[in-house]
FIKOLZA-1660 file (N, C-alpha, C; in steps of 0.1 Angstrom, whole numbers, plus 5000, padded with zeros to 4 digits):
% residues 96
   i   px   py   pz ch aa at
   1 6427 5794 8570  A  M  N
   1 6416 5795 8577  A  M CA
   1 6407 5785 8577  A  M  C
   2 6404 5777 8585  A  T  N
   2 6392 5767 8586  A  T CA
   2 6379 5772 8584  A  T  C
   3 6373 5758 8579  A  I  N
   3 6360 5759 8577  A  I CA
   3 6351 5766 8588  A  I  C
   4 6356 5762 8601  A  Q  N
   4 6349 5768 8613  A  Q CA
   4 6347 5782 8616  A  Q  C
   5 6361 5789 8611  A  A  N
   5 6364 5804 8614  A  A CA
   5 6358 5810 8600  A  A  C
   6 6353 5805 8589  A  V  N
   6 6346 5814 8578  A  V CA
   6 6330 5808 8579  A  V  C
   7 6327 5797 8586  A  L  N
   7 6313 5800 8590  A  L CA
   7 6312 5811 8602  A  L  C
   8 6319 5811 8613  A  I  N
   8 6319 5821 8624  A  I CA
   8 6318 5833 8619  A  I  C
   9 6328 5837 8607  A  V  N
   9 6325 5851 8602  A  V CA
   9 6313 5851 8595  A  V  C
  10 6308 5844 8589  A  A  N
  10 6300 5845 8577  A  A CA
  10 6287 5847 8590  A  A  C
  11 6285 5838 8598  A  I  N
  11 6274 5843 8606  A  I CA
  11 6276 5857 8617  A  I  C
  12 6287 5858 8620  A  A  N
  12 6288 5874 8624  A  A CA
  12 6282 5885 8613  A  A  C
  13 6288 5883 8603  A  V  N
  13 6284 5894 8589  A  V CA
  13 6269 5894 8589  A  V  C
  14 6264 5881 8588  A  V  N
  14 6249 5880 8587  A  V CA
  14 6238 5889 8602  A  V  C
  15 6243 5886 8607  A  F  N
  15 6238 5891 8623  A  F CA
  15 6241 5903 8625  A  F  C
  16 6251 5907 8623  A  A  N
  16 6255 5923 8618  A  A CA
  16 6249 5933 8612  A  A  C
  17 6246 5927 8597  A  V  N
  17 6240 5936 8590  A  V CA
  17 6222 5936 8593  A  V  C
  18 6218 5922 8599  A  A  N
  18 6203 5921 8602  A  A CA
  18 6200 5931 8616  A  A  C
  19 6215 5931 8622  A  A  N
  19 6207 5942 8638  A  A CA
  19 6211 5955 8628  A  A  C
  20 6217 5955 8619  A  A  N
  20 6217 5972 8617  A  A CA
  20 6204 5976 8611  A  A  C
  21 6197 5965 8599  A  L  N
  21 6187 5969 8596  A  L CA
  21 6171 5968 8604  A  L  C
  22 6176 5959 8618  A  A  N
  22 6166 5964 8627  A  A CA
  22 6168 5977 8636  A  A  C
  23 6181 5982 8636  A  I  N
  23 6181 5995 8645  A  I CA
  23 6175 6003 8632  A  I  C
  24 6179 6001 8622  A  I  N
  24 6172 6012 8611  A  I CA
  24 6160 6013 8613  A  I  C
  25 6152 6004 8614  A  R  N
  25 6139 6004 8616  A  R CA
  25 6131 6012 8630  A  R  C
  26 6140 6006 8640  A  M  N
  26 6133 6013 8653  A  M CA
  26 6136 6026 8651  A  M  C
  27 6148 6033 8646  A  V  N
  27 6147 6047 8642  A  V CA
  27 6142 6056 8635  A  V  C
  28 6135 6048 8624  A  I  N
  28 6129 6055 8611  A  I CA
  28 6116 6051 8615  A  I  C
  29 6113 6039 8622  A  G  N
  29 6094 6041 8626  A  G CA
  29 6089 6033 8616  A  G  C
  30 6077 6039 8609  A  P  N
  30 6066 6051 8617  A  P CA
  30 6058 6051 8626  A  P  C
  31 6058 6037 8623  A  S  N
  31 6046 6039 8643  A  S CA
  31 6055 6033 8651  A  S  C
  32 6045 6031 8663  A  I  N
  32 6052 6024 8674  A  I CA
  32 6051 6008 8674  A  I  C
  33 6043 6003 8664  A  L  N
  33 6040 5990 8663  A  L CA
  33 6057 5983 8656  A  L  C
  34 6060 5995 8641  A  D  N
  34 6069 5990 8636  A  D CA
  34 6083 5991 8646  A  D  C
  35 6081 5999 8656  A  R  N
  35 6095 6001 8666  A  R CA
  35 6093 5987 8676  A  R  C
  36 6082 5983 8677  A  A  N
  36 6080 5973 8685  A  A CA
  36 6087 5959 8684  A  A  C
  37 6083 5958 8668  A  V  N
  37 6089 5946 8661  A  V CA
  37 6100 5945 8658  A  V  C
  38 6106 5958 8654  A  A  N
  38 6120 5958 8654  A  A CA
  38 6127 5958 8668  A  A  C
  39 6122 5958 8678  A  S  N
  39 6132 5959 8688  A  S CA
  39 6129 5942 8695  A  S  C
  40 6117 5933 8689  A  D  N
  40 6114 5921 8692  A  D CA
  40 6127 5913 8682  A  D  C
  41 6131 5921 8672  A  V  N
  41 6139 5913 8661  A  V CA
  41 6153 5916 8664  A  V  C
  42 6154 5923 8671  A  L  N
  42 6167 5929 8677  A  L CA
  42 6173 5922 8689  A  L  C
  43 6160 5918 8698  A  L  N
  43 6161 5911 8707  A  L CA
  43 6165 5891 8703  A  L  C
  44 6159 5892 8692  A  T  N
  44 6159 5880 8692  A  T CA
  44 6175 5873 8684  A  T  C
  45 6178 5885 8677  A  E  N
  45 6192 5886 8671  A  E CA
  45 6203 5882 8682  A  E  C
  46 6200 5892 8693  A  V  N
  46 6208 5891 8704  A  V CA
  46 6206 5876 8712  A  V  C
  47 6197 5870 8712  A  L  N
  47 6196 5855 8715  A  L CA
  47 6201 5845 8708  A  L  C
  48 6202 5844 8693  A  C  N
  48 6211 5840 8686  A  C CA
  48 6221 5840 8686  A  C  C
  49 6228 5854 8686  A  V  N
  49 6245 5855 8688  A  V CA
  49 6247 5845 8700  A  V  C
  50 6239 5849 8713  A  M  N
  50 6244 5842 8723  A  M CA
  50 6248 5829 8725  A  M  C
  51 6233 5824 8717  A  G  N
  51 6230 5806 8716  A  G CA
  51 6245 5804 8707  A  G  C
  52 6244 5809 8695  A  A  N
  52 6256 5806 8688  A  A CA
  52 6266 5805 8694  A  A  C
  53 6273 5817 8700  A  E  N
  53 6286 5814 8708  A  E CA
  53 6288 5806 8720  A  E  C
  54 6275 5802 8725  A  A  N
  54 6278 5791 8736  A  A CA
  54 6283 5778 8730  A  A  C
  55 6270 5775 8715  A  V  N
  55 6277 5762 8707  A  V CA
  55 6290 5765 8705  A  V  C
  56 6296 5774 8699  A  V  N
  56 6310 5774 8692  A  V CA
  56 6319 5771 8704  A  V  C
  57 6317 5780 8720  A  N  N
  57 6327 5773 8729  A  N CA
  57 6321 5764 8738  A  N  C
  58 6312 5760 8733  A  A  N
  58 6310 5747 8741  A  A CA
  58 6302 5749 8756  A  A  C
  59 6296 5756 8760  A  H  N
  59 6291 5758 8770  A  H CA
  59 6278 5764 8777  A  H  C
  60 6274 5766 8787  A  T  N
  60 6257 5771 8790  A  T CA
  60 6260 5776 8802  A  T  C
  61 6268 5784 8799  A  D  N
  61 6274 5798 8812  A  D CA
  61 6265 5810 8803  A  D  C
  62 6261 5813 8795  A  T  N
  62 6252 5824 8791  A  T CA
  62 6233 5817 8793  A  T  C
  63 6231 5807 8792  A  L  N
  63 6214 5801 8791  A  L CA
  63 6207 5810 8802  A  L  C
  64 6213 5817 8818  A  P  N
  64 6203 5821 8825  A  P CA
  64 6205 5840 8818  A  P  C
  65 6213 5844 8811  A  V  N
  65 6209 5854 8806  A  V CA
  65 6200 5856 8792  A  V  C
  66 6202 5843 8788  A  M  N
  66 6195 5845 8774  A  M CA
  66 6182 5843 8784  A  M  C
  67 6174 5835 8792  A  L  N
  67 6162 5833 8797  A  L CA
  67 6159 5845 8796  A  L  C
  68 6164 5857 8805  A  M  N
  68 6162 5871 8811  A  M CA
  68 6161 5877 8801  A  M  C
  69 6166 5878 8786  A  I  N
  69 6164 5887 8777  A  I CA
  69 6154 5882 8772  A  I  C
  70 6153 5868 8769  A  A  N
  70 6136 5863 8764  A  A CA
  70 6126 5871 8772  A  A  C
  71 6128 5867 8782  A  S  N
  71 6115 5874 8794  A  S CA
  71 6116 5890 8790  A  S  C
  72 6120 5895 8788  A  T  N
  72 6120 5911 8789  A  T CA
  72 6115 5912 8778  A  T  C
  73 6120 5902 8763  A  G  N
  73 6110 5907 8749  A  G CA
  73 6095 5903 8749  A  G  C
  74 6093 5893 8757  A  I  N
  74 6081 5890 8760  A  I CA
  74 6072 5900 8765  A  I  C
  75 6076 5907 8779  A  L  N
  75 6070 5919 8784  A  L CA
  75 6070 5929 8777  A  L  C
  76 6081 5933 8772  A  G  N
  76 6081 5945 8765  A  G CA
  76 6070 5945 8747  A  G  C
  77 6065 5932 8749  A  T  N
  77 6058 5935 8735  A  T CA
  77 6044 5933 8743  A  T  C
  78 6044 5924 8756  A  L  N
  78 6030 5926 8757  A  L CA
  78 6027 5943 8766  A  L  C
  79 6035 5946 8770  A  A  N
  79 6032 5963 8774  A  A CA
  79 6026 5970 8760  A  A  C
  80 6037 5969 8751  A  V  N
  80 6032 5978 8735  A  V CA
  80 6020 5974 8732  A  V  C
  81 6016 5962 8731  A  A  N
  81 6002 5956 8728  A  A CA
  81 5992 5961 8737  A  A  C
  82 5993 5966 8748  A  R  N
  82 5980 5967 8755  A  R CA
  82 5984 5983 8758  A  R  C
  83 5993 5990 8754  A  F  N
  83 5991 6003 8753  A  F CA
  83 5987 6004 8738  A  F  C
  84 5990 6000 8728  A  V  N
  84 5984 6005 8715  A  V CA
  84 5965 5999 8715  A  V  C
  85 5961 5987 8725  A  A  N
  85 5951 5985 8723  A  A CA
  85 5940 5997 8731  A  A  C
  86 5947 6002 8743  A  R  N
  86 5941 6015 8751  A  R CA
  86 5937 6024 8741  A  R  C
  87 5952 6028 8736  A  R  N
  87 5950 6045 8725  A  R CA
  87 5940 6037 8715  A  R  C
  88 5940 6028 8711  A  D  N
  88 5928 6024 8699  A  D CA
  88 5916 6025 8705  A  D  C
  89 5914 6024 8716  A  R  N
  89 5899 6021 8722  A  R CA
  89 5895 6038 8729  A  R  C
  90 5908 6046 8732  A  A  N
  90 5906 6057 8736  A  A CA
  90 5900 6066 8724  A  A  C
  91 5909 6065 8712  A  S  N
  91 5903 6066 8703  A  S CA
  91 5893 6067 8693  A  S  C
  92 5885 6056 8694  A  G  N
  92 5874 6051 8689  A  G CA
  92 5878 6039 8679  A  G  C
  93 5888 6036 8679  A  G  N
  93 5893 6026 8671  A  G CA
  93 5881 6015 8666  A  G  C
  94 5885 6004 8659  A  E  N
  94 5880 5990 8658  A  E CA
  94 5863 5996 8647  A  E  C
  95 5865 6004 8636  A  G  N
  95 5857 6006 8631  A  G CA
  95 5841 6016 8633  A  G  C
  96 5846 6024 8649  A  R  N
  96 5835 6028 8648  A  R CA
  96 5836 6047 8641  A  R  C
% end
């Protein structure tokens, strides 16, 4: 086994464990903000895996997909933040 193969296996194991932990946090919660952060972490992990695959295989074919995943993550985070802000305003949050 070459050094590159060992590194690829190590990277795959680390990302698999991180993805499993993020999915557990998404399921357990307990709040919507915990779930939103976990989904952002999972999207970031997907981006990192796709970037690592592009580096290992020396291509840029996945770049448009990576850009779409990143923009989806940003828009999802903004939507959740606006939802939570509206809910807090409606329930009289902000220390009132």
